[in-house]
mmCIF file as gemmi writes it, N, C-alpha and C atoms, coordinates in Angstrom:
data_model
loop_
_atom_site.group_PDB
_atom_site.id
_atom_site.type_symbol
_atom_site.label_atom_id
_atom_site.label_alt_id
_atom_site.label_comp_id
_atom_site.label_asym_id
_atom_site.label_entity_id
_atom_site.label_seq_id
_atom_site.pdbx_PDB_ins_code
_atom_site.Cartn_x
_atom_site.Cartn_y
_atom_site.Cartn_z
_atom_site.occupancy
_atom_site.B_iso_or_equiv
_atom_site.pdbx_formal_charge
_atom_site.auth_seq_id
_atom_site.auth_asym_id
_atom_site.pdbx_PDB_model_num
ATOM 1 N N . MET Axp A 1 ? 90.25 115.377 69.747 1 0 ? 1 A 1
ATOM 2 C CA . MET Axp A 1 ? 89.178 116.367 69.118 1 0 ? 1 A 1
ATOM 3 C C . MET Axp A 1 ? 88.222 114.746 69.635 1 0 ? 1 A 1
ATOM 4 N N . GLU Axp A 2 ? 86.963 115.308 69.596 1 0 ? 2 A 1
ATOM 5 C CA . GLU Axp A 2 ? 85.987 114.467 70.369 1 0 ? 2 A 1
ATOM 6 C C . GLU Axp A 2 ? 84.908 114.697 69.516 1 0 ? 2 A 1
ATOM 7 N N . ILE Axp A 3 ? 84.097 113.361 68.83 1 0 ? 3 A 1
ATOM 8 C CA . ILE Axp A 3 ? 83.062 113.301 68.069 1 0 ? 3 A 1
ATOM 9 C C . ILE Axp A 3 ? 82.104 112.909 69.075 1 0 ? 3 A 1
ATOM 10 N N . VAL Axp A 4 ? 80.845 113.669 69.265 1 0 ? 4 A 1
ATOM 11 C CA . VAL Axp A 4 ? 79.984 113.211 70.365 1 0 ? 4 A 1
ATOM 12 C C . VAL Axp A 4 ? 78.465 112.864 69.056 1 0 ? 4 A 1
ATOM 13 N N . GLU Axp A 5 ? 78.108 111.797 69.581 1 0 ? 5 A 1
ATOM 14 C CA . GLU Axp A 5 ? 76.682 111.61 68.391 1 0 ? 5 A 1
ATOM 15 C C . GLU Axp A 5 ? 75.638 111.601 69.497 1 0 ? 5 A 1
ATOM 16 N N . LEU Axp A 6 ? 74.659 112.18 69.3 1 0 ? 6 A 1
ATOM 17 C CA . LEU Axp A 6 ? 73.446 111.993 70.411 1 0 ? 6 A 1
ATOM 18 C C . LEU Axp A 6 ? 71.838 111.528 69.849 1 0 ? 6 A 1
ATOM 19 N N . LYS Axp A 7 ? 71.247 111.114 70.537 1 0 ? 7 A 1
ATOM 20 C CA . LYS Axp A 7 ? 69.929 110.73 69.616 1 0 ? 7 A 1
ATOM 21 C C . LYS Axp A 7 ? 69.427 112.019 69.943 1 0 ? 7 A 1
ATOM 22 N N . VAL Axp A 8 ? 68.597 113.088 69.626 1 0 ? 8 A 1
ATOM 23 C CA . VAL Axp A 8 ? 67.684 113.867 69.9 1 0 ? 8 A 1
ATOM 24 C C . VAL Axp A 8 ? 66.428 114.227 69.162 1 0 ? 8 A 1
ATOM 25 N N . ARG Axp A 9 ? 65.088 113.815 69.647 1 0 ? 9 A 1
ATOM 26 C CA . ARG Axp A 9 ? 63.871 113.829 68.878 1 0 ? 9 A 1
ATOM 27 C C . ARG Axp A 9 ? 63.599 115.544 68.74 1 0 ? 9 A 1
ATOM 28 N N . LEU Axp A 10 ? 63.69 115.767 67.523 1 0 ? 10 A 1
ATOM 29 C CA . LEU Axp A 10 ? 63.451 117.316 67.191 1 0 ? 10 A 1
ATOM 30 C C . LEU Axp A 10 ? 62.11 117.296 66.499 1 0 ? 10 A 1
ATOM 31 N N . HIS Axp A 11 ? 61.259 117.914 66.783 1 0 ? 11 A 1
ATOM 32 C CA . HIS Axp A 11 ? 59.425 118.172 66.31 1 0 ? 11 A 1
ATOM 33 C C . HIS Axp A 11 ? 59.642 118.779 65.341 1 0 ? 11 A 1
ATOM 34 N N . CYS Axp A 12 ? 60.342 119.839 65.274 1 0 ? 12 A 1
ATOM 35 C CA . CYS Axp A 12 ? 60.057 120.72 64.302 1 0 ? 12 A 1
ATOM 36 C C . CYS Axp A 12 ? 61.541 121.658 63.816 1 0 ? 12 A 1
ATOM 37 N N . LYS Axp A 13 ? 61.483 122.301 63.098 1 0 ? 13 A 1
ATOM 38 C CA . LYS Axp A 13 ? 62.406 123.435 62.694 1 0 ? 13 A 1
ATOM 39 C C . LYS Axp A 13 ? 62.883 124.628 64.052 1 0 ? 13 A 1
ATOM 40 N N . ALA Axp A 14 ? 62.209 125.001 64.615 1 0 ? 14 A 1
ATOM 41 C CA . ALA Axp A 14 ? 62.326 125.657 65.767 1 0 ? 14 A 1
ATOM 42 C C . ALA Axp A 14 ? 63.001 124.961 66.602 1 0 ? 14 A 1
ATOM 43 N N . CYS Axp A 15 ? 62.842 123.382 66.782 1 0 ? 15 A 1
ATOM 44 C CA . CYS Axp A 15 ? 63.748 122.965 68.237 1 0 ? 15 A 1
ATOM 45 C C . CYS Axp A 15 ? 65.015 122.469 67.135 1 0 ? 15 A 1
ATOM 46 N N . GLU Axp A 16 ? 65.16 122.108 66.209 1 0 ? 16 A 1
ATOM 47 C CA . GLU Axp A 16 ? 66.33 122.087 65.368 1 0 ? 16 A 1
ATOM 48 C C . GLU Axp A 16 ? 66.992 123.776 65.414 1 0 ? 16 A 1
ATOM 49 N N . LYS Axp A 17 ? 66.684 124.971 65.265 1 0 ? 17 A 1
ATOM 50 C CA . LYS Axp A 17 ? 67.508 126.256 65.578 1 0 ? 17 A 1
ATOM 51 C C . LYS Axp A 17 ? 67.597 126.036 66.833 1 0 ? 17 A 1
ATOM 52 N N . ALA Axp A 18 ? 66.795 126.01 68.045 1 0 ? 18 A 1
ATOM 53 C CA . ALA Axp A 18 ? 67.292 125.976 69.41 1 0 ? 18 A 1
ATOM 54 C C . ALA Axp A 18 ? 68.368 125.129 69.576 1 0 ? 18 A 1
ATOM 55 N N . VAL Axp A 19 ? 68.526 123.957 69.022 1 0 ? 19 A 1
ATOM 56 C CA . VAL Axp A 19 ? 69.385 123.093 69.517 1 0 ? 19 A 1
ATOM 57 C C . VAL Axp A 19 ? 70.729 123.427 68.898 1 0 ? 19 A 1
ATOM 58 N N . ARG Axp A 20 ? 70.55 123.566 67.764 1 0 ? 20 A 1
ATOM 59 C CA . ARG Axp A 20 ? 71.749 124.437 67.169 1 0 ? 20 A 1
ATOM 60 C C . ARG Axp A 20 ? 72.544 125.718 67.457 1 0 ? 20 A 1
ATOM 61 N N . ARG Axp A 21 ? 71.842 126.588 67.82 1 0 ? 21 A 1
ATOM 62 C CA . ARG Axp A 21 ? 72.409 127.597 68.345 1 0 ? 21 A 1
ATOM 63 C C . ARG Axp A 21 ? 72.607 127.364 69.707 1 0 ? 21 A 1
ATOM 64 N N . THR Axp A 22 ? 72.446 126.66 70.416 1 0 ? 22 A 1
ATOM 65 C CA . THR Axp A 22 ? 72.757 126.165 72.006 1 0 ? 22 A 1
ATOM 66 C C . THR Axp A 22 ? 74.4 125.414 71.821 1 0 ? 22 A 1
ATOM 67 N N . LEU Axp A 23 ? 74.441 124.57 70.676 1 0 ? 23 A 1
ATOM 68 C CA . LEU Axp A 23 ? 75.457 123.842 70.444 1 0 ? 23 A 1
ATOM 69 C C . LEU Axp A 23 ? 76.356 124.707 69.906 1 0 ? 23 A 1
ATOM 70 N N . CYS Axp A 24 ? 76.022 125.503 69.038 1 0 ? 24 A 1
ATOM 71 C CA . CYS Axp A 24 ? 77.245 126.59 68.493 1 0 ? 24 A 1
ATOM 72 C C . CYS Axp A 24 ? 78.025 127.512 69.715 1 0 ? 24 A 1
ATOM 73 N N . LYS Axp A 25 ? 77.295 127.835 70.748 1 0 ? 25 A 1
ATOM 74 C CA . LYS Axp A 25 ? 77.586 128.569 71.693 1 0 ? 25 A 1
ATOM 75 C C . LYS Axp A 25 ? 78.759 127.742 72.789 1 0 ? 25 A 1
ATOM 76 N N . ILE Axp A 26 ? 78.797 126.487 72.757 1 0 ? 26 A 1
ATOM 77 C CA . ILE Axp A 26 ? 79.605 125.869 73.432 1 0 ? 26 A 1
ATOM 78 C C . ILE Axp A 26 ? 80.894 126.052 73.347 1 0 ? 26 A 1
ATOM 79 N N . LYS Axp A 27 ? 82.086 126.409 74.005 1 0 ? 27 A 1
ATOM 80 C CA . LYS Axp A 27 ? 83.73 126.818 73.445 1 0 ? 27 A 1
ATOM 81 C C . LYS Axp A 27 ? 83.84 125.251 73.488 1 0 ? 27 A 1
ATOM 82 N N . GLY Axp A 28 ? 84.725 125.349 72.05 1 0 ? 28 A 1
ATOM 83 C CA . GLY Axp A 28 ? 85.318 124.274 71.718 1 0 ? 28 A 1
ATOM 84 C C . GLY Axp A 28 ? 84.73 123.443 70.473 1 0 ? 28 A 1
ATOM 85 N N . VAL Axp A 29 ? 83.285 123.785 70.408 1 0 ? 29 A 1
ATOM 86 C CA . VAL Axp A 29 ? 82.469 122.877 69.202 1 0 ? 29 A 1
ATOM 87 C C . VAL Axp A 29 ? 83.309 123.833 67.591 1 0 ? 29 A 1
ATOM 88 N N . ARG Axp A 30 ? 83.628 122.764 66.933 1 0 ? 30 A 1
ATOM 89 C CA . ARG Axp A 30 ? 83.743 122.956 65.835 1 0 ? 30 A 1
ATOM 90 C C . ARG Axp A 30 ? 82.848 122.59 64.52 1 0 ? 30 A 1
ATOM 91 N N . CYS Axp A 31 ? 82.014 121.515 64.603 1 0 ? 31 A 1
ATOM 92 C CA . CYS Axp A 31 ? 81.145 121.527 63.589 1 0 ? 31 A 1
ATOM 93 C C . CYS Axp A 31 ? 79.853 120.973 64.512 1 0 ? 31 A 1
ATOM 94 N N . VAL Axp A 32 ? 78.673 120.872 63.85 1 0 ? 32 A 1
ATOM 95 C CA . VAL Axp A 32 ? 77.509 120.49 64.08 1 0 ? 32 A 1
ATOM 96 C C . VAL Axp A 32 ? 76.725 120.019 62.779 1 0 ? 32 A 1
ATOM 97 N N . GLU Axp A 33 ? 76.527 118.648 62.951 1 0 ? 33 A 1
ATOM 98 C CA . GLU Axp A 33 ? 75.37 118.128 62.29 1 0 ? 33 A 1
ATOM 99 C C . GLU Axp A 33 ? 74.211 117.415 62.659 1 0 ? 33 A 1
ATOM 100 N N . ILE Axp A 34 ? 73.212 118.076 62.178 1 0 ? 34 A 1
ATOM 101 C CA . ILE Axp A 34 ? 71.563 117.188 62.384 1 0 ? 34 A 1
ATOM 102 C C . ILE Axp A 34 ? 71.127 116.578 61.557 1 0 ? 34 A 1
ATOM 103 N N . GLU Axp A 35 ? 70.62 115.503 61.635 1 0 ? 35 A 1
ATOM 104 C CA . GLU Axp A 35 ? 70.215 114.63 60.637 1 0 ? 35 A 1
ATOM 105 C C . GLU Axp A 35 ? 68.72 114.608 61.345 1 0 ? 35 A 1
ATOM 106 N N . ASN Axp A 36 ? 67.76 115.039 60.644 1 0 ? 36 A 1
ATOM 107 C CA . ASN Axp A 36 ? 66.429 115.141 60.845 1 0 ? 36 A 1
ATOM 108 C C . ASN Axp A 36 ? 65.724 113.524 61.032 1 0 ? 36 A 1
ATOM 109 N N . ILE Axp A 37 ? 65.774 113.223 60.025 1 0 ? 37 A 1
ATOM 110 C CA . ILE Axp A 37 ? 65.2 111.674 59.484 1 0 ? 37 A 1
ATOM 111 C C . ILE Axp A 37 ? 65.48 110.48 60.727 1 0 ? 37 A 1
ATOM 112 N N . SER Axp A 38 ? 66.851 110.715 61.07 1 0 ? 38 A 1
ATOM 113 C CA . SER Axp A 38 ? 67.423 109.648 61.899 1 0 ? 38 A 1
ATOM 114 C C . SER Axp A 38 ? 67.413 110.069 63.498 1 0 ? 38 A 1
ATOM 115 N N . ASN Axp A 39 ? 66.949 111.203 63.643 1 0 ? 39 A 1
ATOM 116 C CA . ASN Axp A 39 ? 67.123 112.078 65.002 1 0 ? 39 A 1
ATOM 117 C C . ASN Axp A 39 ? 68.389 112.136 65.582 1 0 ? 39 A 1
ATOM 118 N N . LYS Axp A 40 ? 69.264 112.7 64.709 1 0 ? 40 A 1
ATOM 119 C CA . LYS Axp A 40 ? 70.933 112.005 64.824 1 0 ? 40 A 1
ATOM 120 C C . LYS Axp A 40 ? 71.52 113.685 65.239 1 0 ? 40 A 1
ATOM 121 N N . VAL Axp A 41 ? 72.178 114.132 66.2 1 0 ? 41 A 1
ATOM 122 C CA . VAL Axp A 41 ? 72.64 114.973 66.25 1 0 ? 41 A 1
ATOM 123 C C . VAL Axp A 41 ? 74.598 114.493 66.692 1 0 ? 41 A 1
ATOM 124 N N . THR Axp A 42 ? 75.465 115.207 65.341 1 0 ? 42 A 1
ATOM 125 C CA . THR Axp A 42 ? 76.814 115.072 65.973 1 0 ? 42 A 1
ATOM 126 C C . THR Axp A 42 ? 77.479 116.434 66.107 1 0 ? 42 A 1
ATOM 127 N N . VAL Axp A 43 ? 78.322 116.206 67.115 1 0 ? 43 A 1
ATOM 128 C CA . VAL Axp A 43 ? 78.911 117.348 67.453 1 0 ? 43 A 1
ATOM 129 C C . VAL Axp A 43 ? 80.377 117.005 67.659 1 0 ? 43 A 1
ATOM 130 N N . LEU Axp A 44 ? 81.216 117.774 66.737 1 0 ? 44 A 1
ATOM 131 C CA . LEU Axp A 44 ? 82.48 117.592 66.719 1 0 ? 44 A 1
ATOM 132 C C . LEU Axp A 44 ? 83.488 118.675 67.174 1 0 ? 44 A 1
ATOM 133 N N . GLY Axp A 45 ? 84.507 118.635 68.174 1 0 ? 45 A 1
ATOM 134 C CA . GLY Axp A 45 ? 85.317 119.776 68.396 1 0 ? 45 A 1
ATOM 135 C C . GLY Axp A 45 ? 85.907 119.071 70.214 1 0 ? 45 A 1
ATOM 136 N N . TYR Axp A 46 ? 86.294 120.289 70.735 1 0 ? 46 A 1
ATOM 137 C CA . TYR Axp A 46 ? 87.169 119.952 72.02 1 0 ? 46 A 1
ATOM 138 C C . TYR Axp A 46 ? 86.088 120.362 72.809 1 0 ? 46 A 1
ATOM 139 N N . MET Axp A 47 ? 85.548 119.341 73.644 1 0 ? 47 A 1
ATOM 140 C CA . MET Axp A 47 ? 84.328 119.696 74.774 1 0 ? 47 A 1
ATOM 141 C C . MET Axp A 47 ? 84.419 118.453 75.351 1 0 ? 47 A 1
ATOM 142 N N . ASP Axp A 48 ? 83.428 118.688 76.262 1 0 ? 48 A 1
ATOM 143 C CA . ASP Axp A 48 ? 83.309 117.515 77.165 1 0 ? 48 A 1
ATOM 144 C C . ASP Axp A 48 ? 81.758 116.81 77.092 1 0 ? 48 A 1
ATOM 145 N N . ARG Axp A 49 ? 81.55 115.58 76.792 1 0 ? 49 A 1
ATOM 146 C CA . ARG Axp A 49 ? 80.134 115.207 76.336 1 0 ? 49 A 1
ATOM 147 C C . ARG Axp A 49 ? 79.097 115.144 77.107 1 0 ? 49 A 1
ATOM 148 N N . LYS Axp A 50 ? 79.218 115.495 78.71 1 0 ? 50 A 1
ATOM 149 C CA . LYS Axp A 50 ? 78.407 115.877 79.497 1 0 ? 50 A 1
ATOM 150 C C . LYS Axp A 50 ? 78.099 117.523 79.369 1 0 ? 50 A 1
ATOM 151 N N . VAL Axp A 51 ? 78.762 118.06 79.197 1 0 ? 51 A 1
ATOM 152 C CA . VAL Axp A 51 ? 78.07 119.729 78.505 1 0 ? 51 A 1
ATOM 153 C C . VAL Axp A 51 ? 77.547 119.743 77.149 1 0 ? 51 A 1
ATOM 154 N N . VAL Axp A 52 ? 77.605 118.78 76.589 1 0 ? 52 A 1
ATOM 155 C CA . VAL Axp A 52 ? 76.797 118.938 75.145 1 0 ? 52 A 1
ATOM 156 C C . VAL Axp A 52 ? 75.371 118.159 75.398 1 0 ? 52 A 1
ATOM 157 N N . VAL Axp A 53 ? 75.24 117.239 76.299 1 0 ? 53 A 1
ATOM 158 C CA . VAL Axp A 53 ? 73.71 116.791 76.725 1 0 ? 53 A 1
ATOM 159 C C . VAL Axp A 53 ? 73.234 117.517 77.546 1 0 ? 53 A 1
ATOM 160 N N . LYS Axp A 54 ? 73.958 118.281 78.551 1 0 ? 54 A 1
ATOM 161 C CA . LYS Axp A 54 ? 73.372 119.357 79.427 1 0 ? 54 A 1
ATOM 162 C C . LYS Axp A 54 ? 72.718 120.381 79.031 1 0 ? 54 A 1
ATOM 163 N N . ALA Axp A 55 ? 73.618 120.77 77.59 1 0 ? 55 A 1
ATOM 164 C CA . ALA Axp A 55 ? 73.221 121.851 76.878 1 0 ? 55 A 1
ATOM 165 C C . ALA Axp A 55 ? 71.948 121.834 75.969 1 0 ? 55 A 1
ATOM 166 N N . ILE Axp A 56 ? 71.907 120.388 75.458 1 0 ? 56 A 1
ATOM 167 C CA . ILE Axp A 56 ? 70.707 120.033 75.051 1 0 ? 56 A 1
ATOM 168 C C . ILE Axp A 56 ? 69.335 119.926 75.64 1 0 ? 56 A 1
ATOM 169 N N . TRP Axp A 57 ? 69.778 119.494 76.899 1 0 ? 57 A 1
ATOM 170 C CA . TRP Axp A 57 ? 68.424 119.016 77.648 1 0 ? 57 A 1
ATOM 171 C C . TRP Axp A 57 ? 67.988 120.712 78.152 1 0 ? 57 A 1
ATOM 172 N N . LYS Axp A 58 ? 68.947 121.83 78.286 1 0 ? 58 A 1
ATOM 173 C CA . LYS Axp A 58 ? 68.295 123.14 78.416 1 0 ? 58 A 1
ATOM 174 C C . LYS Axp A 58 ? 67.524 123.826 77.715 1 0 ? 58 A 1
ATOM 175 N N . THR Axp A 59 ? 67.462 123.395 76.419 1 0 ? 59 A 1
ATOM 176 C CA . THR Axp A 59 ? 66.436 123.473 75.373 1 0 ? 59 A 1
ATOM 177 C C . THR Axp A 59 ? 65.341 123.041 75.317 1 0 ? 59 A 1
ATOM 178 N N . GLY Axp A 60 ? 65.217 121.756 76.694 1 0 ? 60 A 1
ATOM 179 C CA . GLY Axp A 60 ? 63.953 121.256 76.414 1 0 ? 60 A 1
ATOM 180 C C . GLY Axp A 60 ? 63.44 119.955 75.847 1 0 ? 60 A 1
ATOM 181 N N . GLN Axp A 61 ? 64.943 119.626 75.326 1 0 ? 61 A 1
ATOM 182 C CA . GLN Axp A 61 ? 64.798 118.474 74.193 1 0 ? 61 A 1
ATOM 183 C C . GLN Axp A 61 ? 65.165 116.995 74.97 1 0 ? 61 A 1
ATOM 184 N N . ARG Axp A 62 ? 65.148 116.045 75.01 1 0 ? 62 A 1
ATOM 185 C CA . ARG Axp A 62 ? 65.66 114.911 75.81 1 0 ? 62 A 1
ATOM 186 C C . ARG Axp A 62 ? 66.565 114.5 74.66 1 0 ? 62 A 1
ATOM 187 N N . ALA Axp A 63 ? 68.071 113.956 75.344 1 0 ? 63 A 1
ATOM 188 C CA . ALA Axp A 63 ? 69.275 113.624 74.334 1 0 ? 63 A 1
ATOM 189 C C . ALA Axp A 63 ? 69.9 112.875 75.136 1 0 ? 63 A 1
ATOM 190 N N . GLU Axp A 64 ? 70.269 111.729 74.38 1 0 ? 64 A 1
ATOM 191 C CA . GLU Axp A 64 ? 71.023 110.488 74.763 1 0 ? 64 A 1
ATOM 192 C C . GLU Axp A 64 ? 72.111 110.231 74 1 0 ? 64 A 1
ATOM 193 N N . LEU Axp A 65 ? 73.315 109.95 74.771 1 0 ? 65 A 1
ATOM 194 C CA . LEU Axp A 65 ? 74.51 109.575 73.833 1 0 ? 65 A 1
ATOM 195 C C . LEU Axp A 65 ? 74.074 108.193 73.074 1 0 ? 65 A 1
ATOM 196 N N . LEU Axp A 66 ? 74.908 108.392 72 1 0 ? 66 A 1
ATOM 197 C CA . LEU Axp A 66 ? 75.015 107.049 71.165 1 0 ? 66 A 1
ATOM 198 C C . LEU Axp A 66 ? 76.278 106.643 71.261 1 0 ? 66 A 1
ATOM 199 N N . PRO Axp A 67 ? 76.1 105.19 71.135 1 0 ? 67 A 1
ATOM 200 C CA . PRO Axp A 67 ? 77.787 104.131 71.595 1 0 ? 67 A 1
ATOM 201 C C . PRO Axp A 67 ? 78.829 104.49 70.397 1 0 ? 67 A 1
ATOM 202 N N . SER Axp A 68 ? 78.3 104.9 69.211 1 0 ? 68 A 1
ATOM 203 C CA . SER Axp A 68 ? 79.309 105.009 68.669 1 0 ? 68 A 1
ATOM 204 C C . SER Axp A 68 ? 80.157 106.167 68.844 1 0 ? 68 A 1
ATOM 205 N N . SER Axp A 69 ? 79.712 107.169 69.91 1 0 ? 69 A 1
ATOM 206 C CA . SER Axp A 69 ? 80.712 108.342 69.781 1 0 ? 69 A 1
ATOM 207 C C . SER Axp A 69 ? 82.061 108.042 70.245 1 0 ? 69 A 1
ATOM 208 N N . HIS Axp A 70 ? 82.901 108.659 70.081 1 0 ? 70 A 1
ATOM 209 C CA . HIS Axp A 70 ? 84.52 108.261 70.266 1 0 ? 70 A 1
ATOM 210 C C . HIS Axp A 70 ? 85.539 109.584 70.321 1 0 ? 70 A 1
ATOM 211 N N . HIS Axp A 71 ? 86.56 109.271 70.304 1 0 ? 71 A 1
ATOM 212 C CA . HIS Axp A 71 ? 87.748 110.181 70.747 1 0 ? 71 A 1
ATOM 213 C C . HIS Axp A 71 ? 88.647 110.378 69.473 1 0 ? 71 A 1
ATOM 214 N N . LEU Axp A 72 ? 89.132 111.356 69.003 1 0 ? 72 A 1
ATOM 215 C CA . LEU Axp A 72 ? 89.997 111.169 67.65 1 0 ? 72 A 1
ATOM 216 C C . LEU Axp A 72 ? 91.584 111.264 68.845 1 0 ? 72 A 1
ATOM 217 N N . GLU Axp A 73 ? 92.406 110.772 68.059 1 0 ? 73 A 1
ATOM 218 C CA . GLU Axp A 73 ? 93.51 110.775 68.892 1 0 ? 73 A 1
ATOM 219 C C . GLU Axp A 73 ? 94.209 111.787 68.517 1 0 ? 73 A 1
ATOM 220 N N . ALA Axp A 74 ? 94.401 112.205 67.057 1 0 ? 74 A 1
ATOM 221 C CA . ALA Axp A 74 ? 95.52 112.975 66.565 1 0 ? 74 A 1
ATOM 222 C C . ALA Axp A 74 ? 94.825 114.425 66.393 1 0 ? 74 A 1
ATOM 223 N N . PRO Axp A 75 ? 94.918 115.44 66.975 1 0 ? 75 A 1
ATOM 224 C CA . PRO Axp A 75 ? 94.477 116.63 66.867 1 0 ? 75 A 1
ATOM 225 C C . PRO Axp A 75 ? 95.036 117.203 64.931 1 0 ? 75 A 1
ATOM 226 N N . SER Axp A 76 ? 93.862 117.478 64.391 1 0 ? 76 A 1
ATOM 227 C CA . SER Axp A 76 ? 93.905 117.828 63.067 1 0 ? 76 A 1
ATOM 228 C C . SER Axp A 76 ? 93.211 119.029 63.022 1 0 ? 76 A 1
ATOM 229 N N . PRO Axp A 77 ? 93.715 119.899 61.977 1 0 ? 77 A 1
ATOM 230 C CA . PRO Axp A 77 ? 93.06 121.097 61.677 1 0 ? 77 A 1
ATOM 231 C C . PRO Axp A 77 ? 91.954 120.571 60.686 1 0 ? 77 A 1
ATOM 232 N N . ARG Axp A 78 ? 91.959 119.671 59.994 1 0 ? 78 A 1
ATOM 233 C CA . ARG Axp A 78 ? 90.883 119.131 59.021 1 0 ? 78 A 1
ATOM 234 C C . ARG Axp A 78 ? 89.837 118.257 59.686 1 0 ? 78 A 1
ATOM 235 N N . LEU Axp A 79 ? 88.907 118.072 59.118 1 0 ? 79 A 1
ATOM 236 C CA . LEU Axp A 79 ? 87.661 117.287 59.837 1 0 ? 79 A 1
ATOM 237 C C . LEU Axp A 79 ? 87.935 115.87 59.273 1 0 ? 79 A 1
ATOM 238 N N . PRO Axp A 80 ? 87.384 114.839 59.995 1 0 ? 80 A 1
ATOM 239 C CA . PRO Axp A 80 ? 87.385 113.237 59.471 1 0 ? 80 A 1
ATOM 240 C C . PRO Axp A 80 ? 86.825 113.347 58.373 1 0 ? 80 A 1
ATOM 241 N N . ALA Axp A 81 ? 87.482 112.338 57.491 1 0 ? 81 A 1
ATOM 242 C CA . ALA Axp A 81 ? 86.759 112.177 56.321 1 0 ? 81 A 1
ATOM 243 C C . ALA Axp A 81 ? 85.352 111.876 56.163 1 0 ? 81 A 1
ATOM 244 N N . GLY Axp A 82 ? 84.535 112.246 55.463 1 0 ? 82 A 1
ATOM 245 C CA . GLY Axp A 82 ? 83.017 112.4 55.383 1 0 ? 82 A 1
ATOM 246 C C . GLY Axp A 82 ? 82.138 112.666 56.297 1 0 ? 82 A 1
ATOM 247 N N . PHE Axp A 83 ? 82.999 114.166 56.999 1 0 ? 83 A 1
ATOM 248 C CA . PHE Axp A 83 ? 82.36 114.823 58 1 0 ? 83 A 1
ATOM 249 C C . PHE Axp A 83 ? 81.58 116.111 57.28 1 0 ? 83 A 1
ATOM 250 N N . ARG Axp A 84 ? 80.731 116.792 57.255 1 0 ? 84 A 1
ATOM 251 C CA . ARG Axp A 84 ? 80.216 117.617 56.6 1 0 ? 84 A 1
ATOM 252 C C . ARG Axp A 84 ? 80.096 118.798 57.614 1 0 ? 84 A 1
ATOM 253 N N . CYS Axp A 85 ? 80.856 119.938 57.685 1 0 ? 85 A 1
ATOM 254 C CA . CYS Axp A 85 ? 80.224 120.754 59.264 1 0 ? 85 A 1
ATOM 255 C C . CYS Axp A 85 ? 79.815 121.964 58.454 1 0 ? 85 A 1
ATOM 256 N N . PHE Axp A 86 ? 78.782 122.091 59.672 1 0 ? 86 A 1
ATOM 257 C CA . PHE Axp A 86 ? 77.786 123.139 59.572 1 0 ? 86 A 1
ATOM 258 C C . PHE Axp A 86 ? 77.625 123.893 60.814 1 0 ? 86 A 1
ATOM 259 N N . ILE Axp A 87 ? 78.247 125.211 61.002 1 0 ? 87 A 1
ATOM 260 C CA . ILE Axp A 87 ? 77.906 126.145 62.112 1 0 ? 87 A 1
ATOM 261 C C . ILE Axp A 87 ? 77.412 127.34 61.729 1 0 ? 87 A 1
ATOM 262 N N . PRO Axp A 88 ? 76.466 127.391 62.057 1 0 ? 88 A 1
ATOM 263 C CA . PRO Axp A 88 ? 75.595 128.64 61.699 1 0 ? 88 A 1
ATOM 264 C C . PRO Axp A 88 ? 76.637 130.033 62.354 1 0 ? 88 A 1
ATOM 265 N N . LYS Axp A 89 ? 76.035 131.114 62.339 1 0 ? 89 A 1
ATOM 266 C CA . LYS Axp A 89 ? 76.416 132.378 62.862 1 0 ? 89 A 1
ATOM 267 C C . LYS Axp A 89 ? 75.552 132.37 63.755 1 0 ? 89 A 1
ATOM 268 N N . CYS Axp A 90 ? 76.043 132.195 65.34 1 0 ? 90 A 1
ATOM 269 C CA . CYS Axp A 90 ? 75.073 132.252 66.832 1 0 ? 90 A 1
ATOM 270 C C . CYS Axp A 90 ? 74.249 133.514 66.568 1 0 ? 90 A 1
ATOM 271 N N . GLY Axp A 91 ? 74.111 134.211 65.81 1 0 ? 91 A 1
ATOM 272 C CA . GLY Axp A 91 ? 73.059 135.458 65.87 1 0 ? 91 A 1
ATOM 273 C C . GLY Axp A 91 ? 71.897 135.222 65.007 1 0 ? 91 A 1
ATOM 274 N N . ILE Axp A 92 ? 71.891 134.071 64.305 1 0 ? 92 A 1
ATOM 275 C CA . ILE Axp A 92 ? 70.804 133.898 63.451 1 0 ? 92 A 1
ATOM 276 C C . ILE Axp A 92 ? 69.74 133.478 64.095 1 0 ? 92 A 1
């Protein structure tokens, strides 16, 4: 399982909604967290980092990987400690 942390400049709620909707459509994404104050997007799941960055770029937002992104060795059905999961229905 991969935790991908990105810096993404989100100007408004519409930008946030577009990024969230795009990320939840990526196959393998389990959780998405967006922190507006720190402009940080955290994605948890079984996906490639490059796919996540490319998907965000397609929404018109600039995204860059943060060095704290890492790989979780043991696949677990539970989320890592302290991780709040939020994936809205893609139809929203």
